[in-house]
N, C-alpha and C positions, 0 to 999 in steps of 0.2 A: 504494500500500500504506500503510495507516495504521499508527501506532505499535502499536495493539492487534494488528493482523494480524502485524506483524513479531515480536511477542513471544509468539505462540501456540506451543503445543508442536510442532505440525507446520505447515509452510508450506502454505497453501491451494494446490491444484493450479493454479488460475488465476494466482496470484501467482508460482508457479514458472515458468509459461510467460511471464509478463511479464518476470521477471528475465532469463530466457534470451534473449528477444527484445531487450531493452534492451542487454545486454552484447554481443550479436552486432553490433548496429548501432554501438555505440561502437568496437568492434574494427574494423569495416569502415571507418568514417569516418576512424579514425586511420591506417589503412593507405593509403586512397585519397588522403589529403592528404600522404603522405610523398613523398620524392624518388624518382622511378622508378628511379634508379640505386642505391638502398639495398637492403639485404637484406630489409627489411620489405615492400617492394613485391611480392616473390615470392608472398606469400599471396593477392594479388588474382587471380593466374592460376589459382587453385583454383576450379573450377566449383562445388564444394560450398559454399565460402564465399559466392560470389555468390548461389547459390540460397537459402542460409540468410538472407542479408541481405534479399533480395527478399521472402521469406516473413515475416520479422520486420516489415518495413514494412507489409505487408498486415494482419498481426495487430494491430499498434499502431494503425494508421489506423482500424480498425473496432472498437476496444475503448473503451467509454465511460470507463474508468478513466483514460484519457489526455486527456480533454476536460473543459472547464468553466472553466479559468482564462482570463482575458482574454489576447488575443494582444498581446504586448509589442512595442515598436518593433523592427523588424528580423526578428521572428518571422513564421512563416506557420502557418496552422491545421493541427492534427494530421491532419485529413482529407485534406490536400494531400500528405502524406508518400508519396513514390513514387520508386523508384530506377531506373525504366525508362531515363531519359535518361542517367543515370550509367553504367549497365551497357552501354548502346549505345556511349557514348563510350570506354569501356574496351576495346571490341572493335576495337582498332587496333594498329598496330605499336608496338613499344617505342621506336623512334626518334622516331616522331611524338609519342608521349606525353612523352618526355623533352624534346623541343623545346617542347611546350606548357608544361611545368612551368617551364622556364627563361624562357620568354617572360613568364610571370606573376610568378615570384618572383625571377628573376635568379640570377646566380652568387653574389651576396651578398644579404643581407636586403633585400627590397623596402621602400621607404619608402611606397609607395602602399597596400600590403596586407600589412604585417608580420605573420607568423604567431605573434607572441609576446604574451602577456597584458599584460606591462608596457608595451608600446607603446601601449596604449589607456588607461592610467591618466591621468586629468586632472592628478593630482598628480605633478609632475615632479621633486620633491625626491629626490636620489639615495639618501638614507638610507631614505626611505619605500619606494622601489622595491626596494631591497635587502632590506628586511624582508618585502615581499610575496613576493619570490623565495625567501627563506628559509622562508616559511610553506609554499609549494608543496613545497619540498624536504622539509620536516618531515612533510608528509602522506605522501610517498613512503616515507620512512624508517620511519615508524610502522607501515606495512603490508608491511614486508619487501622493499622494492625498493631497489636500489642502482645505482650507475653501471655502465654497460657500455661497452665500446669500440666497439660496433657502429654506433652512431648518434650523431654529435656534435651534439646539439641542446641548447639551454638547457632548464632544467627547466620553463620556462613556455611551451614550444613547444606549439602546438595539438595536434600528434600525440601528445605525451606526456600531456597533460591528458586527452584523449579516451581514450587507452589505459588511463590510471589508473582512469577510471570503469568501464571494462570489467573491469579487474583487481579492483576492489572488488566488482563483481557476481559474479565468479568466486569470490572469498573468501567471500562471503555464501552462495553455492550450496554450496560445500564445507562450510561450517560447518553449514548446515541438514541436510546428509546424514549428519552424525556422531552424531546422537542428539537428545535432548530438551533439551539446554542451549542455549537460544535467545539467551543474552546476546551471544555473538559475532555472531549474525545481526543483532541489533539494532545492534550497534556498526558493522558494515559498512554497514547501511542508513543510519544516521545520518551516517556519514562521506560517503556519496554525496550526501546532502542538503547537508551543510555545504560540501564541496568544490565542488559544483555552484553553490551560492549565492555563495561567496567567490571562486571562481577559474575559473568557466566560463560560466555563463549570461549574465553581465552584459557580456561582451566578444566572444564567438565570433560572435554575430549581426552585430556591427559589422565584424568581420573578414570575414564572408561577404559583406556589402554592398560592402566595399572590393574584395574579390577578384572579385566579379561584374563590377564596373565595369571593372576592369583586364582581366579575361578577355574581356569583350565587345570591348574595344578591340583586344586581341591575337588575336581570333578563336580562342579556346581553349575549345571546347565542353565538355570534361570539367569545367573549373573553374566554368563557368557553371552546369552541372547540379548540381555539388556545392553551390554557393552557393544554389541553390533548394531542394534537398532537406534539407540539414542544419538550417536554421532551423525547419522543420516538426518534425523530430525533437527539437530542443532545446525547443520549446514543449511537445511531448508529454511529455518526461521531466521538465521543470520542473514541469508540472502534476501529474504522478504523484508527484513527490517533495514536493509542496506547498511549493515555493519561490515567494515573491512575485515578480511580474513586474518586471523592470527598467523604469525610467521614461523612459530616454533611450537613444539610439543614439550612442555616443561615437566620434568619428573618431580615427584614429591620431594621436598627438602626435609630431612629428618632433623628436627629441632625439639627441644623441650619448650613447649609453648606455654610459658608461665605468664600470668597476668591476664589471661583471657577468661573472663567471667563466664561460667556456664550459663546458658540461657535456654529459653523454652520456645516452643513453636508459636507461630503467629496465630492469633485468634481472629476469625473473620468478623467484619462489621455486621451485626445482626440485621441491618437494614438492607443488605444485599444478599440474595440467594447465590451461593457459589457452586451449585450443582451444574455440571457441564451440560449444555443443551445439545440437541442433535445437530451434527455438522451438516 
């Protein structure tokens, strides 16, 4: 969606479909990367969400609006976006899925594939990393999200960053439905572009590469499948948002991350329904 489209009086129907597909997939990937023992995991047992996510993949993979940008290191082409293997791996018992999660991520944060943005910062200065974490928190606060006691994750956890992108899409959709004032629509669209560039696209592909290697070693097919599907979606959405491609795939930096306050998941604004609509 271009800036001109975002500020038109009425969102183009195709752009509305794209917005719905994008936020559905951000919501799905946020949930499937969460701890199977968490309350967020329950969404994945909803056949409706699984069907929506699969349809969103097919829609995006076949839409030229998500193509054209060079494939960055760690990404895969939009045309490769497919959830078949992920959904097949999900169709197993909760005990098996919990065991796989623990084998990949451990009881504590895995040093091989840490799910936190700050772990991939080449700049290891504590002040710099704290500022980055504060910037992520500032994005959440600016769009009405606050701490919740339901999910004790740091603000830069991959699940929260993916869910925030879904939330921004929901806010944009809500704003577009309220009339002809398109300034809030543009604000939400620009926030997706800025947050994606500053806090998502540059590191999640590196996380996927690290997760895939560990999942293959541990024979954890769900996380291998996620690591293959998510980079294609990231390429598609980065292209759509017109974010320049990252130039390198950064490995996680092993550091003792002191001074980072543990934090909890974002709680949605009760005035806005965050259930993904049909794409």
